[in-house]
C-alpha positions in Angstrom: 66.9 63.4 161.0 68.0 63.8 164.5 68.2 67.6 164.7 72.2 68.5 166.2 70.7 71.8 168.1 67.0 71.1 169.0 65.4 74.7 171.4 62.1 74.8 172.5 60.4 77.6 174.2 63.8 78.9 175.5 63.7 82.0 177.8 66.6 84.1 179.6 66.7 87.3 180.9 69.1 89.6 183.9 66.6 89.8 186.4 63.1 92.1 184.9 65.2 92.6 181.8 64.2 89.6 179.3 66.8 88.6 176.4 65.2 85.4 175.4 61.1 84.7 175.4 60.0 81.6 174.1 62.4 81.0 171.9 62.1 77.9 169.5 65.1 76.6 166.9 66.6 73.4 165.2 69.3 73.4 163.5 69.8 69.7 161.7 72.9 67.6 160.1 75.5 69.6 157.5 73.4 72.7 158.2 75.1 76.1 158.0 73.7 78.9 159.4 73.9 82.1 159.8 72.3 84.4 163.3 72.0 88.1 162.9 70.8 90.3 164.9 71.2 94.0 166.5 73.3 94.8 169.2 72.1 93.3 172.5 69.6 91.4 170.4 70.9 88.2 171.9 73.1 85.9 169.6 75.9 85.5 171.4 73.9 84.6 175.1 71.9 82.1 172.8 75.2 80.8 171.8 76.4 80.2 175.4 72.5 78.9 175.9 73.4 76.2 173.6 76.5 75.8 175.6 75.8 76.1 179.1 78.0 79.2 179.8 74.8 80.4 181.1 71.9 79.1 182.5 68.2 79.2 181.1 65.0 80.0 182.9 62.9 77.7 180.9 62.9 76.3 178.1 64.8 73.2 177.2 67.5 72.4 175.3 68.8 69.1 173.1 72.3 68.4 171.6 72.6 65.7 169.6 69.5 64.4 170.1 70.1 64.2 174.3 69.1 66.4 176.9 71.9 69.4 177.4 72.2 68.6 180.9 72.8 65.0 179.5 75.7 65.5 177.4 79.6 65.8 178.6 81.2 64.4 175.5 81.8 68.7 175.2 84.8 67.7 172.1 81.8 67.4 170.1 81.2 71.0 169.8 83.8 73.4 168.6 83.6 76.8 170.0 85.5 80.5 168.5 84.2 83.3 170.5 83.8 87.1 169.9 86.9 88.3 170.8 89.2 85.6 171.2 92.2 86.0 169.4 93.0 89.4 171.4 94.4 88.7 174.6 96.3 85.3 173.4 97.8 87.5 170.4 99.8 89.2 172.8 101.3 85.9 174.9 104.7 84.3 172.9 103.0 81.1 172.0 103.2 79.6 168.6 100.2 78.6 166.2 101.1 74.5 167.2 100.8 75.1 170.7 98.0 77.8 170.0 95.8 74.3 168.0 96.7 71.8 170.7 95.4 73.5 173.9 91.9 72.8 172.4 92.8 69.1 172.3 89.8 67.4 174.8 91.8 64.1 174.1 88.3 62.4 172.2 88.4 58.6 172.2 89.6 56.9 168.6 91.5 60.0 167.6 95.2 61.0 167.2 96.6 64.1 168.7 99.4 64.7 166.0 97.6 62.6 163.2 94.0 65.0 163.6 96.0 68.1 164.0 98.3 67.2 160.7 94.5 67.3 159.2 93.2 70.9 160.6 96.4 73.0 159.2 95.9 71.2 156.0 92.4 71.7 155.7 92.6 75.7 157.0 95.9 75.9 155.3 98.2 77.0 157.4 100.8 74.5 157.0 103.6 77.1 156.8 103.1 79.0 160.0 102.9 76.3 162.3 106.5 77.4 163.8 105.4 81.2 164.4 103.8 83.1 166.9 100.7 84.0 167.0 101.2 87.2 167.4 103.2 87.8 164.3 100.2 87.0 161.8 97.3 88.7 160.2 94.4 88.6 161.8 92.8 86.7 158.8 95.5 84.1 159.7 94.8 83.8 162.9 91.1 83.5 162.7 92.1 80.4 160.8 94.0 79.4 163.6 91.7 79.7 165.7 88.9 78.1 163.9 92.1 75.2 163.4 91.7 75.0 166.8 88.1 74.6 167.3 88.2 71.4 164.6 91.2 69.6 166.7 88.4 67.4 168.4 86.4 66.5 164.9 83.2 68.0 165.8 79.9 67.8 164.7 78.9 71.4 165.8 80.7 74.2 165.1 79.9 77.7 166.6 81.5 80.6 165.4 80.6 83.9 167.3 81.4 87.1 164.9 84.5 85.0 163.5 85.1 88.2 160.8 85.6 90.6 163.6 88.5 93.3 163.1 89.7 91.4 160.1 90.0 93.3 156.7 87.4 92.9 153.8 90.5 90.4 151.8 90.4 87.9 154.8 87.0 88.1 155.7 86.4 86.7 151.5 88.9 84.0 152.5 87.5 83.4 155.7 84.1 82.7 153.8 85.4 81.1 151.2 87.0 78.3 153.8 83.5 78.1 155.6 81.3 77.2 152.4 84.2 74.7 151.7 84.2 73.0 155.1 80.4 73.2 154.9 80.1 71.5 152.1 83.3 68.6 151.9 81.7 67.5 156.2 79.1 66.6 157.8 79.6 69.7 160.3 76.8 71.0 161.0 77.7 75.4 161.8 76.1 78.1 163.8 77.9 81.8 162.6 76.9 84.3 164.6 77.0 88.2 163.0 75.8 91.5 163.1 76.5 91.6 159.1 74.7 89.9 156.1 77.5 91.2 153.5 79.2 88.7 152.2 77.0 85.2 153.2 75.6 85.0 149.3 76.0 82.1 148.5 77.4 80.5 151.8 74.9 79.8 154.4 72.2 77.3 154.2 69.8 79.7 156.1 69.8 83.3 157.7 67.4 83.9 160.2 67.0 87.3 162.5 66.6 87.0 166.1 64.5 89.2 168.2 63.7 87.8 171.7 61.2 85.3 170.7 61.7 84.6 167.3 64.3 83.1 164.9 62.6 84.5 161.8 64.0 83.7 158.3 65.9 86.4 156.7 66.6 85.2 153.5 63.8 87.4 151.7 65.4 90.4 153.4 69.1 89.1 152.9 68.2 88.9 148.8 66.7 92.3 148.6 69.4 94.1 149.8 71.8 92.1 147.5 69.7 93.0 144.0 
């Protein structure tokens, strides 16, 4: 099976400060992987390198079986940046407008039909006409996930999606993401600093530490006994 994401010997740093060094990683179709690590460990940097927001010093990144630099169908990737809702929540914009603003006009999709599909998928039909700032933190995160899904991506990247929301909303979001991963063929890469709540949700838990992404499942199961 061709990996959705394949990273080989990836290195990145700022001047003499090395952030990632010789990193290897693969994500296959339909897989849900969580990447954990301390602040400054390179989690968000890895995401920005995959998306081409930052340029690697050396190594190779392949997306959907092709070299990253040859990819122009970026609508195949849905992305929810860390803290993305804070500024948008202050704007006089409706939920519908937030979601539609993510539309990249991919071939073979109708915007209104796809809007209806994602709104039903994340269960926010009853707030579609409301201002984004009037929603709870958990509702806003569902809206932003709907926005990231509007182009029917093959890869969904979530950077700390539960940051700043209450425990009830957090659990609800986990339940939704689990359902999404089991009912579709979308691959999910989920960045987090906190393992709590991942029980029975992800396929793999990996810990980043500059040079490796090590299997964290054994540690995770140990602390949740």
